[in-house]
C-alpha angles and dihedrals in degrees: 000000000000091000128063090188127066126196112206112206124183119213105189097187125143100157091102095058133079092218121062124228108062089102086075090055095096090052093050092051093048089048085056085064100249099158096052091043090054091048087054087066091057098261124141100231123201115185106205096188125229135327111238113257133172124246121237093235092061101052141046118264089241122193116027092221096043113027120211092358100155093049092046089051091050093051092047093052090052091048091048090055092051094047092049092049092050091048091049089052088057095254126134108241112230109183123196116204158237114183121336094265087083088073089079089063096046097049094041088058097046092043093051090050093056095038086063087061089047089251131126132215134218129215136225107194114192111195147131087230133052094228089206101123123123129203090268095051102036115108091199108033088232110145094209086077091058110052099101090047087053093051094051091049102259103101132080116312093238089068106023092057101045105138088028101275141073143242104036090193134023109245092228088066094054123099116189109199130191104010119165104155122056125165115238097243088042096060095078091053089057093044098045101036098075098242117137110239124197112190128200085261089060089050093048092048103038103027126244095266094061093045095049092047091053089043089056091048090051096048093045099046104120093343138111088239140289145290114226114216108187120187111196090220087073085077118077112265091240087071099027108032097156103074135124094245114012117198125184121237100049131143118293130249093258093046092053089054091046091053092051092047091052090049091052091048089057093063089209104102111118102180137354139202130191113200145175100044106154114190091184091073099026126107113240090325093298092147095050090048089053090047087057093046090051092047090052091051091048089050095050113279111152136190090231 
């Protein structure tokens, strides 16, 4: 890795999700001994605590087609500032979600850091869902289904224009890996946006190694490197049962580790987040334990 120092940032936000509990994800991942295990790889680890986020019980639901949008935007702005500050200090930002709407904050922060150096970043988005809904297309109004649309400039202005500009990433530098559930009105956004989508069929037919190698090429073409956004629901529920929106037919335990190992081999990862760990529906913290294992592989742990 380029960095010898990691900044761990919790983003305990569940306002974007239709199922409560992912706000406890950062705690569950920390309980699984993330910081100490990263230190065992030789990293200097600074845990910066959690970004402040509102609780659903204390605020109105807000817009019918984008629930809690103002509060999510506020939390993402705070997260972006923490991520940018960490990157400016030479630390690798590792964000613990929370629902996937926190990705708007993470990527806004890392993109703004490199934009100040006249550089751009790419994105590898590993997820069961495309996350490219907008308030007009979303069947639920849950913002955790909209973050990638926001980051490529399609989503609501409150999120898309955090840091004062959009898009945060050129769609041609976005690789969407592992999708298997896409809403009907969301499909045109994926097809027309310019992002490169690799479905589970692509992984089945081509193998994960070929898909990840191409994803890295896409995310790195003309960029400084890439941000990795890893939704734990990309992994099949038999290995990761405690996620916000489990969907059968995902990548396996070993495929997930292979993906992280290939990402580390590239040496081009600039920041990372792990999201949608829900301890409320987990089994003895299995999913959080796996999240830590995958973070370790992404940060350089090897079998030999």
